[in-house]
C-alpha positions, 0 to 999 in steps of 0.5 A, spaced: 935 704 086 942 701 083 938 697 078 933 703 076 940 707 075 943 701 071 937 700 067 937 708 066 944 708 063 942 702 059 939 707 054 945 710 053 949 704 051 951 703 044 948 696 041 950 693 035 947 686 032 952 681 029 948 678 023 949 671 020 953 674 015 958 678 019 959 685 023 953 690 021 955 696 017 955 702 021 949 704 018 945 698 020 947 699 027 941 699 032 940 702 038 936 698 043 932 701 049 933 699 056 926 695 056 928 691 050 935 690 053 932 688 059 927 683 056 933 680 052 937 678 058 937 671 060 936 669 052 941 664 050 941 666 043 943 673 046 950 675 048 952 681 052 959 684 051 962 689 055 967 693 051 968 699 055 975 701 056 978 698 062 979 704 066 972 706 065 970 698 067 974 699 073 971 706 075 964 703 075 960 699 080 955 697 074 955 691 070 950 688 066 949 681 069 952 676 065 955 680 060 962 678 058 968 683 058 972 684 052 978 688 050 975 693 045 982 694 042 983 686 040 976 685 036 980 681 031 982 676 037 975 675 040 970 676 035 971 669 031 969 665 038 962 668 038 957 664 033 954 668 028 947 665 029 947 669 036 945 676 037 951 680 040 949 686 044 955 691 045 955 696 051 961 701 051 958 707 056 
């Protein structure tokens, strides 16, 4: 049941795609369904980033398997370590 609730929450996650030219504009941000996200998990060309606030992460027992936690206030520090040819999926809810 936890997995079902977890993937139901995935619908609410804000997902953004980095394209090879850099960060997408706000108008280019795509939202993905829980089914789409589930099908991307494990794909070596996709990196899932948990950018929730630390208090929100700590208050939750749920995390997408394989997601990398990054501080949303330090984007400039970690943004360049991810290859531009990969699809980055962010979640913050």
